[in-house]
Backbone as CSV, one residue per row, in Angstrom:
resi,resn,N_x,N_y,N_z,CA_x,CA_y,CA_z,C_x,C_y,C_z
1,UNK,15.331,2.944,-4.819,14.480,2.016,-5.479,13.831,0.959,-4.654
2,UNK,14.848,0.394,-3.638,14.290,-0.568,-2.698,13.378,0.035,-1.781
3,UNK,12.517,-0.830,-1.224,11.567,-0.363,-0.187,11.715,-1.003,1.057
4,UNK,11.250,-0.353,2.148,11.103,-0.940,3.407,9.962,-1.119,3.952
5,UNK,9.538,-2.402,4.449,8.215,-2.709,4.824,8.061,-2.876,6.287
6,UNK,6.987,-2.439,6.953,6.759,-2.763,8.413,5.636,-3.417,8.397
7,UNK,5.717,-4.746,8.906,4.635,-5.631,9.067,3.770,-5.832,7.750
8,UNK,4.529,-5.826,6.652,3.859,-5.836,5.383,2.924,-4.610,5.071
9,UNK,3.134,-3.556,5.867,2.117,-2.396,5.670,2.831,-1.340,5.043
10,UNK,3.117,-0.083,5.863,3.480,1.014,5.126,4.922,0.841,4.528
11,UNK,5.110,1.445,3.425,6.393,1.243,2.730,6.928,2.615,2.407
12,UNK,8.283,2.743,2.716,8.982,3.872,2.605,10.044,4.004,1.468
13,UNK,10.022,5.008,0.561,11.153,4.848,-0.402,12.521,5.167,0.169
14,UNK,13.449,4.604,-0.471,14.910,4.712,-0.139,15.392,5.464,-1.295
15,UNK,16.284,6.589,-0.899,16.868,7.486,-1.888,17.762,6.696,-2.880
16,UNK,17.890,7.128,-4.164,18.861,6.483,-5.049,20.004,7.640,-5.368
17,UNK,21.231,7.136,-5.335,22.279,8.116,-5.734,23.224,7.587,-6.870
18,UNK,23.219,8.215,-7.926,24.019,7.876,-9.074,24.999,9.075,-9.296
19,UNK,26.342,8.720,-8.989,27.360,9.847,-9.045,28.481,9.419,-10.021
20,UNK,28.242,8.572,-10.903,29.342,8.162,-11.802,29.677,9.271,-12.799
21,UNK,30.746,9.164,-13.444,31.298,10.118,-14.360,30.392,10.483,-15.576
22,UNK,29.769,9.410,-15.933,28.862,9.697,-17.232,27.350,9.786,-16.795
23,UNK,27.021,9.849,-15.665,25.555,9.886,-15.010,24.878,10.977,-15.738
24,UNK,25.381,12.290,-15.697,24.459,13.361,-16.173,24.288,13.334,-17.689
25,UNK,25.175,13.056,-18.666,24.801,12.836,-20.007,23.937,11.644,-20.297
26,UNK,24.297,10.535,-19.525,23.564,9.389,-19.645,22.145,9.426,-19.240
27,UNK,21.794,10.094,-18.263,20.487,10.418,-17.772,19.646,11.165,-18.765
28,UNK,20.246,12.139,-19.420,19.575,12.752,-20.484,19.153,11.946,-21.554
29,UNK,20.111,11.152,-22.124,19.847,10.267,-23.127,18.697,9.114,-22.849
30,UNK,18.720,8.667,-21.566,17.946,7.720,-21.172,16.399,8.316,-21.176
31,UNK,16.443,9.462,-20.638,15.090,10.260,-20.586,14.493,10.458,-22.042
32,UNK,15.351,10.775,-22.974,14.943,11.099,-24.299,14.536,9.827,-25.063
33,UNK,15.137,8.734,-24.745,14.774,7.440,-25.183,13.437,6.898,-24.655
34,UNK,13.295,7.186,-23.340,12.033,6.643,-22.721,10.774,7.414,-23.176
35,UNK,10.960,8.675,-23.429,9.816,9.575,-23.824,9.363,9.070,-25.233
36,UNK,10.285,8.378,-25.960,9.959,8.003,-27.353,9.812,6.489,-27.541
37,UNK,9.693,5.799,-26.315,9.585,4.266,-26.420,8.225,4.003,-26.689
38,UNK,7.769,3.108,-27.756,6.446,2.714,-28.142,5.741,2.198,-26.833
39,UNK,4.531,2.513,-26.776,3.608,2.159,-25.490,3.720,0.668,-25.354
40,UNK,3.722,-0.111,-26.436,3.591,-1.667,-26.234,4.875,-2.147,-25.532
41,UNK,6.030,-1.383,-25.553,7.215,-1.819,-24.900,7.186,-1.467,-23.390
42,UNK,7.280,-2.156,-22.468,7.106,-1.857,-21.058,8.637,-2.225,-20.390
43,UNK,8.667,-1.785,-19.172,10.041,-1.937,-18.401,10.369,-3.526,-18.389
44,UNK,9.493,-4.443,-18.127,9.775,-5.765,-18.053,10.394,-6.296,-19.401
45,UNK,9.958,-5.791,-20.537,10.483,-6.142,-21.864,11.935,-5.861,-21.953
46,UNK,12.181,-4.459,-21.349,13.588,-4.072,-21.468,14.473,-4.664,-20.349
47,UNK,13.917,-5.118,-19.259,14.753,-6.033,-18.320,15.049,-7.328,-18.924
48,UNK,14.193,-7.998,-19.641,14.275,-9.333,-20.272,15.447,-9.193,-21.318
49,UNK,15.252,-8.049,-22.100,16.232,-7.760,-23.154,17.550,-7.668,-22.633
50,UNK,17.777,-6.836,-21.552,19.069,-6.683,-20.885,19.729,-7.978,-20.589
51,UNK,18.810,-8.904,-19.865,19.379,-10.176,-19.408,19.694,-11.058,-20.422
52,UNK,18.841,-11.105,-21.502,19.124,-11.932,-22.673,20.472,-11.574,-23.295
53,UNK,20.741,-10.241,-23.388,21.857,-9.745,-23.996,23.152,-10.113,-23.208
54,UNK,23.005,-10.154,-21.895,24.267,-10.553,-21.083,24.481,-12.064,-21.259
55,UNK,23.435,-12.893,-21.313,23.556,-14.360,-21.512,24.243,-14.459,-22.870
56,UNK,23.945,-13.699,-23.919,24.510,-14.025,-25.242,25.891,-13.493,-25.274
57,UNK,26.242,-12.486,-24.463,27.569,-12.054,-24.381,28.506,-13.048,-23.708
58,UNK,27.899,-13.760,-22.626,28.616,-14.851,-22.012,28.673,-16.068,-23.085
59,UNK,27.762,-16.286,-23.882,27.848,-17.323,-24.919,28.888,-17.017,-25.797
60,UNK,28.992,-15.741,-26.298,30.042,-15.366,-27.309,31.387,-15.440,-26.699
61,UNK,31.608,-15.190,-25.413,32.846,-15.481,-24.728,33.322,-16.954,-24.821
62,UNK,32.319,-17.732,-24.393,32.568,-19.167,-24.544,32.911,-19.675,-25.925
63,UNK,32.131,-19.081,-26.884,32.431,-19.543,-28.269,33.900,-19.139,-28.721
64,UNK,34.519,-18.216,-28.094,35.873,-17.784,-28.544,36.797,-18.893,-28.453
65,UNK,36.375,-20.007,-27.736,37.399,-21.154,-27.598,37.620,-21.759,-28.856
66,UNK,36.504,-21.726,-29.758,36.505,-22.400,-30.878,36.359,-21.421,-32.081
67,UNK,36.016,-20.311,-31.909,35.821,-19.221,-33.039,36.193,-17.966,-32.517
68,UNK,37.490,-17.471,-32.744,37.996,-16.217,-32.277,37.198,-14.912,-32.641
69,UNK,36.500,-14.951,-33.908,35.684,-13.803,-34.256,34.449,-13.524,-33.403
70,UNK,34.143,-14.486,-32.401,32.904,-14.290,-31.560,33.248,-13.070,-30.613
71,UNK,34.589,-12.795,-30.388,34.844,-11.868,-29.252,34.388,-10.382,-29.525
72,UNK,34.362,-9.884,-30.756,33.806,-8.566,-31.214,32.225,-8.552,-30.902
73,UNK,31.732,-9.854,-31.096,30.265,-9.877,-30.944,29.881,-9.607,-29.429
74,UNK,30.663,-9.899,-28.509,30.411,-9.546,-27.180,30.229,-8.122,-26.992
75,UNK,30.828,-7.218,-27.693,30.539,-5.767,-27.364,29.111,-5.318,-27.979
76,UNK,28.599,-6.096,-28.965,27.356,-5.685,-29.422,26.220,-5.991,-28.466
77,UNK,26.399,-7.194,-27.791,25.457,-7.557,-26.729,25.609,-6.747,-25.341
78,UNK,26.823,-6.407,-25.162,27.044,-5.389,-23.942,26.348,-4.226,-24.259
79,UNK,26.434,-3.704,-25.349,25.618,-2.449,-25.757,24.216,-2.612,-25.543
80,UNK,23.625,-3.809,-26.076,22.288,-4.099,-26.001,21.821,-4.227,-24.592
81,UNK,22.702,-4.736,-23.705,22.512,-4.816,-22.194,22.304,-3.488,-21.745
82,UNK,23.204,-2.508,-22.076,23.137,-1.154,-21.555,21.657,-0.670,-21.831
83,UNK,21.259,-0.762,-23.086,20.109,-0.230,-23.503,18.880,-0.751,-22.573
84,UNK,18.790,-2.126,-22.469,17.774,-2.691,-21.741,17.881,-2.502,-20.269
85,UNK,19.041,-2.672,-19.614,19.234,-2.665,-18.222,19.184,-1.257,-17.631
86,UNK,19.683,-0.247,-18.441,19.717,1.161,-18.045,18.247,1.808,-18.105
87,UNK,17.732,1.352,-19.284,16.367,2.214,-19.575,15.144,1.641,-19.051
88,UNK,15.056,0.371,-18.378,13.989,-0.182,-17.764,13.409,0.783,-16.586
89,UNK,14.319,1.073,-15.688,13.843,1.933,-14.600,13.557,3.411,-14.966
90,UNK,14.279,3.960,-15.840,13.921,5.203,-16.464,12.552,5.348,-17.217
91,UNK,12.226,4.113,-17.921,11.082,4.171,-18.494,9.812,3.943,-17.423
92,UNK,10.037,3.332,-16.500,9.117,3.060,-15.444,8.673,4.463,-14.728
93,UNK,9.813,5.156,-14.468,9.746,6.555,-13.799,8.998,7.531,-14.775
94,UNK,9.422,7.567,-16.077,8.855,8.540,-16.788,7.239,8.167,-17.020
95,UNK,6.919,6.952,-16.999,5.523,6.680,-17.140,4.799,6.521,-15.952
96,UNK,5.436,6.663,-14.676,4.777,6.588,-13.506,4.394,5.285,-12.996
97,UNK,4.883,4.213,-13.544,4.595,2.837,-13.245,5.650,2.056,-12.511
98,UNK,6.278,2.760,-11.583,7.331,2.142,-10.701,6.760,1.104,-9.748
99,UNK,7.499,-0.092,-9.726,7.178,-1.096,-8.723,8.462,-1.316,-8.018
100,UNK,8.733,-0.589,-7.034,10.067,-0.471,-6.462,10.696,-1.816,-5.931
101,UNK,9.784,-2.475,-5.115,10.328,-3.695,-4.508,10.485,-4.822,-5.625
102,UNK,9.571,-4.996,-6.326,9.644,-5.852,-7.545,10.800,-5.510,-8.375
103,UNK,11.022,-4.229,-8.870,12.006,-3.820,-9.693,13.356,-3.999,-9.217
104,UNK,13.516,-3.656,-7.849,14.876,-3.787,-7.115,15.261,-5.248,-7.020
105,UNK,14.356,-6.134,-6.733,14.555,-7.563,-6.503,14.990,-8.057,-7.900
106,UNK,14.103,-8.046,-8.818,14.293,-8.652,-10.117,15.498,-8.241,-10.832
107,UNK,15.625,-6.793,-10.886,16.875,-6.244,-11.701,18.117,-6.632,-10.933
108,UNK,18.308,-6.796,-9.645,19.617,-6.980,-9.100,19.891,-8.600,-9.135
109,UNK,18.728,-9.422,-9.067,18.941,-10.830,-9.162,19.511,-11.120,-10.435
110,UNK,18.827,-10.506,-11.502,19.266,-10.898,-12.810,20.731,-10.301,-13.049
111,UNK,21.040,-9.141,-12.443,22.527,-8.655,-12.598,23.587,-9.622,-12.063
112,UNK,23.136,-10.372,-10.844,23.914,-11.401,-10.271,24.052,-12.667,-11.172
113,UNK,22.969,-13.121,-11.686,22.881,-14.314,-12.599,23.703,-13.832,-13.903
114,UNK,23.454,-12.597,-14.386,24.168,-12.174,-15.546,25.727,-12.174,-15.465
115,UNK,26.175,-11.767,-14.175,27.483,-11.714,-13.894,28.235,-13.188,-14.075
116,UNK,27.345,-14.031,-13.473,27.738,-15.548,-13.398,27.853,-16.018,-14.792
117,UNK,26.968,-15.704,-15.805,26.925,-16.138,-17.143,28.138,-15.482,-17.925
118,UNK,28.364,-14.147,-17.604,29.239,-13.407,-18.357,30.751,-13.915,-18.004
119,UNK,30.940,-13.966,-16.714,32.417,-14.380,-16.279,32.496,-15.863,-16.517
120,UNK,31.421,-16.650,-16.293,31.471,-18.004,-16.612,31.922,-18.235,-18.040
121,UNK,31.318,-17.461,-19.006,31.738,-17.542,-20.554,33.214,-17.198,-20.639
122,UNK,33.637,-16.240,-19.918,35.148,-15.949,-19.864,36.004,-17.141,-19.460
123,UNK,35.648,-17.807,-18.499,36.423,-18.992,-17.883,36.371,-20.108,-18.843
124,UNK,35.341,-20.285,-19.731,35.181,-21.365,-20.563,35.984,-21.039,-21.833
125,UNK,36.022,-19.741,-22.142,36.713,-19.226,-23.398,38.174,-19.617,-23.686
126,UNK,38.858,-19.857,-22.635,40.313,-20.121,-22.824,41.064,-18.683,-22.814
127,UNK,40.300,-17.672,-22.787,40.970,-16.267,-22.832,41.426,-15.782,-21.339
128,UNK,40.840,-16.507,-20.428,41.060,-16.105,-18.963,41.149,-17.436,-18.207
129,UNK,42.196,-17.444,-17.314,42.322,-18.603,-16.473,41.116,-18.716,-15.491
130,UNK,40.658,-20.014,-15.319,39.445,-20.255,-14.444,39.656,-19.571,-13.019
131,UNK,40.813,-19.693,-12.425,40.944,-19.166,-11.037,40.852,-17.615,-11.060
132,UNK,41.384,-17.002,-12.099,41.078,-15.539,-12.289,39.664,-15.197,-12.341
133,UNK,38.936,-15.940,-13.176,37.490,-15.678,-13.458,36.795,-15.860,-12.125
134,UNK,37.192,-16.934,-11.365,36.305,-17.043,-10.092,36.583,-15.854,-9.152
135,UNK,37.838,-15.557,-9.056,38.264,-14.266,-8.202,37.487,-13.084,-8.612
136,UNK,37.377,-12.764,-9.896,36.727,-11.823,-10.539,35.148,-11.833,-10.099
137,UNK,34.644,-12.994,-10.238,33.111,-13.176,-9.923,33.009,-13.043,-8.329
138,UNK,33.827,-13.574,-7.559,33.557,-13.363,-6.050,33.741,-11.980,-5.712
139,UNK,34.662,-11.119,-6.143,34.848,-9.839,-6.045,33.624,-9.056,-6.327
140,UNK,33.088,-9.249,-7.460,31.767,-8.616,-7.980,30.690,-8.864,-6.971
141,UNK,30.512,-10.108,-6.609,29.195,-10.538,-5.869,29.347,-9.992,-4.551
142,UNK,30.692,-9.870,-3.882,30.794,-9.331,-2.551,30.548,-7.797,-2.502
143,UNK,30.954,-7.145,-3.607,30.572,-5.724,-3.797,29.091,-5.467,-3.872
144,UNK,28.465,-6.444,-4.582,26.940,-6.327,-4.701,26.345,-6.495,-3.358
145,UNK,26.905,-7.474,-2.576,26.275,-7.777,-1.344,26.386,-6.653,-0.386
146,UNK,27.695,-5.910,-0.385,27.956,-4.789,0.324,26.910,-3.540,0.060
147,UNK,26.678,-3.363,-1.358,25.799,-2.347,-1.831,24.412,-2.587,-1.274
148,UNK,23.980,-3.866,-1.255,22.678,-4.149,-0.866,22.376,-3.994,0.777
149,UNK,23.458,-4.355,1.468,23.319,-4.378,2.958,23.530,-2.744,3.244
150,UNK,24.316,-2.091,2.621,24.427,-0.568,2.837,23.092,0.071,2.517
151,UNK,22.396,-0.351,1.555,21.139,0.257,1.198,20.218,0.119,2.452
152,UNK,20.263,-1.142,3.106,19.254,-1.417,4.178,19.694,-0.629,5.312
153,UNK,20.905,-0.331,5.572,21.366,0.412,6.842,21.478,1.867,6.609
154,UNK,21.396,2.307,5.396,21.601,3.844,5.067,20.408,4.402,4.457
155,UNK,19.282,3.625,4.067,17.966,3.978,3.367,18.503,4.832,2.161
156,UNK,19.574,4.433,1.474,20.199,5.046,0.322,20.884,4.066,-0.425
157,UNK,20.326,3.871,-1.650,20.928,2.832,-2.730,21.885,3.551,-3.596
158,UNK,23.235,3.394,-3.537,24.137,3.896,-4.490,24.558,3.080,-5.521
159,UNK,24.351,3.659,-6.728,24.617,2.905,-8.041,25.990,3.042,-8.548
160,UNK,26.848,3.804,-7.764,28.300,3.897,-8.252,29.171,4.047,-7.113
161,UNK,30.291,3.666,-7.311,31.475,3.716,-6.291,32.581,4.435,-6.805
162,UNK,33.066,5.373,-6.145,34.289,6.215,-6.618,34.208,6.612,-8.130
163,UNK,32.981,7.117,-8.416,32.791,7.708,-9.714,32.630,6.672,-10.827
164,UNK,32.609,5.442,-10.408,32.548,4.319,-11.287,31.057,3.584,-11.203
165,UNK,30.392,3.585,-12.357,29.017,2.747,-12.220,29.118,1.703,-13.280
166,UNK,27.874,1.285,-13.549,27.703,0.039,-14.542,28.070,0.485,-15.987
167,UNK,27.854,1.740,-16.368,28.010,2.168,-17.585,29.650,2.230,-17.895
168,UNK,30.235,2.825,-16.870,31.745,2.916,-17.084,32.380,1.521,-17.037
169,UNK,31.869,0.655,-16.379,32.401,-0.815,-16.296,32.108,-1.439,-17.790
170,UNK,30.973,-1.107,-18.372,30.681,-1.657,-19.640,31.706,-1.190,-20.735
171,UNK,31.891,0.161,-20.666,32.768,0.698,-21.498,34.193,0.092,-21.481
172,UNK,34.672,0.009,-20.172,35.976,-0.623,-19.906,36.095,-2.110,-20.468
173,UNK,34.881,-2.644,-20.161,34.899,-4.184,-20.791,35.018,-4.138,-22.269
174,UNK,34.266,-3.250,-22.934,34.176,-3.285,-24.383,35.591,-2.831,-24.901
175,UNK,36.161,-1.891,-24.287,37.603,-1.432,-24.730,38.534,-2.567,-24.595
176,UNK,38.366,-3.339,-23.445,39.355,-4.562,-23.200,39.092,-5.648,-24.345
177,UNK,37.761,-5.797,-24.682,37.550,-6.744,-25.690,38.029,-6.424,-27.076
178,UNK,37.987,-5.105,-27.459,38.576,-4.678,-28.516,40.083,-4.850,-28.544
179,UNK,40.613,-4.535,-27.508,42.186,-4.469,-27.433,42.605,-6.049,-27.402
180,UNK,41.903,-6.927,-26.613,42.285,-8.344,-26.650,42.126,-8.934,-27.941
181,UNK,41.105,-8.573,-28.932,40.991,-9.066,-30.064,42.255,-8.916,-31.022
182,UNK,42.788,-7.842,-30.873,44.023,-7.458,-31.658,45.245,-7.873,-30.990
183,UNK,45.286,-7.831,-29.593,46.459,-8.164,-28.902,46.115,-9.160,-27.815
184,UNK,45.920,-10.478,-28.042,45.437,-11.456,-27.140,46.485,-11.781,-26.006
185,UNK,47.834,-11.289,-26.307,48.786,-11.698,-25.234,49.579,-10.245,-25.021
186,UNK,49.936,-9.939,-23.690,50.489,-8.742,-23.473,51.800,-9.084,-22.542
187,UNK,52.715,-8.196,-22.465,53.993,-8.305,-21.796,53.880,-7.608,-20.518
188,UNK,54.100,-8.249,-19.328,54.193,-7.595,-18.038,55.472,-8.092,-17.484
189,UNK,56.383,-7.204,-16.848,57.479,-7.616,-16.148,58.472,-8.606,-16.992
190,UNK,58.385,-8.261,-18.227,59.275,-9.097,-19.203,58.811,-10.445,-19.513
191,UNK,57.590,-10.765,-19.123,56.959,-12.064,-19.473,55.711,-11.792,-20.284
192,UNK,55.273,-12.791,-21.111,54.088,-12.787,-21.755,52.826,-13.406,-21.067
193,UNK,51.821,-12.733,-21.058,50.653,-13.228,-20.330,49.313,-13.023,-21.187
194,UNK,48.304,-13.836,-21.079,47.060,-13.636,-21.664,46.433,-12.310,-21.252
195,UNK,46.055,-11.420,-22.169,45.639,-10.132,-21.896,44.550,-10.203,-20.718
196,UNK,43.646,-11.057,-20.902,42.435,-11.150,-20.002,42.844,-11.615,-18.622
197,UNK,43.849,-12.383,-18.581,44.524,-12.804,-17.294,44.927,-11.529,-16.477
198,UNK,45.724,-10.675,-17.156,46.335,-9.473,-16.623,45.188,-8.482,-16.176
199,UNK,44.184,-8.317,-17.110,43.172,-7.418,-16.906,42.184,-7.984,-15.680
200,UNK,42.063,-9.219,-15.673,41.133,-9.834,-14.646,41.829,-9.789,-13.350
201,UNK,43.187,-10.023,-13.217,43.895,-9.739,-11.813,43.846,-8.400,-11.356
202,UNK,44.026,-7.417,-12.276,43.939,-6.023,-11.940,42.548,-5.566,-11.515
203,UNK,41.508,-6.154,-12.241,40.147,-5.832,-11.901,39.678,-6.439,-10.548
204,UNK,39.967,-7.758,-10.227,39.691,-8.309,-9.072,40.323,-7.678,-7.926
205,UNK,41.603,-7.432,-8.028,42.295,-6.675,-7.080,41.861,-5.266,-6.635
206,UNK,41.532,-4.626,-7.655,40.877,-3.266,-7.438,39.547,-3.430,-6.793
207,UNK,38.673,-4.457,-7.135,37.418,-4.599,-6.539,37.510,-4.910,-5.023
208,UNK,38.483,-5.885,-4.749,38.748,-6.256,-3.403,39.104,-5.196,-2.520
209,UNK,40.173,-4.293,-2.990,40.519,-3.163,-2.329,39.429,-2.284,-2.023
210,UNK,38.637,-1.904,-3.088,37.542,-1.024,-2.996,36.525,-1.639,-1.962
211,UNK,36.332,-2.889,-1.880,35.431,-3.482,-0.856,36.013,-3.378,0.596
212,UNK,37.269,-3.514,0.762,37.869,-3.382,2.067,37.668,-2.089,2.434
213,UNK,37.918,-1.039,1.647,37.742,0.423,2.149,36.194,0.714,2.342
214,UNK,35.406,0.284,1.645,33.954,0.437,1.660,33.479,-0.014,2.989
215,UNK,33.723,-1.349,3.182,33.309,-2.007,4.437,34.029,-1.365,5.684
216,UNK,35.128,-1.013,5.608,35.773,-0.269,6.910,34.975,0.946,7.111
217,UNK,34.859,1.788,6.094,34.138,3.177,6.197,32.688,2.921,6.695
218,UNK,31.956,1.906,6.173,30.706,1.624,6.580,30.545,1.091,7.972
219,UNK,31.436,0.227,8.432,31.385,-0.309,9.715,31.717,0.764,10.809
220,UNK,32.835,1.611,10.569,33.098,2.760,11.471,31.887,3.738,11.559
221,UNK,31.273,4.016,10.535,30.219,5.111,10.471,29.046,4.494,11.280
222,UNK,28.659,3.253,11.041,27.507,2.570,11.772,27.869,2.395,13.308
223,UNK,29.137,2.106,13.593,29.559,1.958,15.027,29.345,3.227,15.678
224,UNK,29.829,4.553,15.138,29.608,5.717,15.589,28.290,6.193,15.870
225,UNK,27.295,5.706,14.919,26.053,6.204,15.013,25.181,5.339,15.957
226,UNK,25.564,4.130,16.359,24.909,3.310,17.334,25.768,2.986,18.533
227,UNK,26.426,3.856,19.105,27.283,3.658,20.290,26.282,3.178,21.481
228,UNK,26.891,2.172,22.311,26.179,1.582,23.386,26.395,2.616,24.550
């Protein structure tokens, strides 16, 4: 999706790789939806819808501090985010209206802002300790930076890591929200902890370990490819 420009002239496509567990059935569903989307709805509308849904999900998280039933509403907006954020690129490809540089920049800039709003909402909610939330956000943003830098060095944009992509993460988040609504506190090593603190620590640790492994592999691969 990203493009490479030489002196603002020739532009070369970069390959996209989506190898997540749900990618094959999800791709079929997205193409089915794209072919039936009304002409007046364009990719930019879907991108805006996806970002607005993320912002509303973050707002609902924050509202949990004063109104616990706001938590299940997060799942509704996460599902709407999937619809807008996953379908915008598919719709552009189906209609032959791709704008790769514009799409790549806007889509992933909004993803980063959306992560800030979503995790920021969790930090305000009282469901998750602020330090855990910051760790989770930093881990996500560092993984994003790795992904974009790897795209530039490999001419290949990977949408998933270790069979996990955005859709799998959304489903995991929705499952966690559902569990936390019924069981806000969980027991670990004989002590009681807020569920989202436990989930956040596990998530941040997993992302940091994944980042270390990916950075090490990428560094070694590039070093071997460009020996002096």
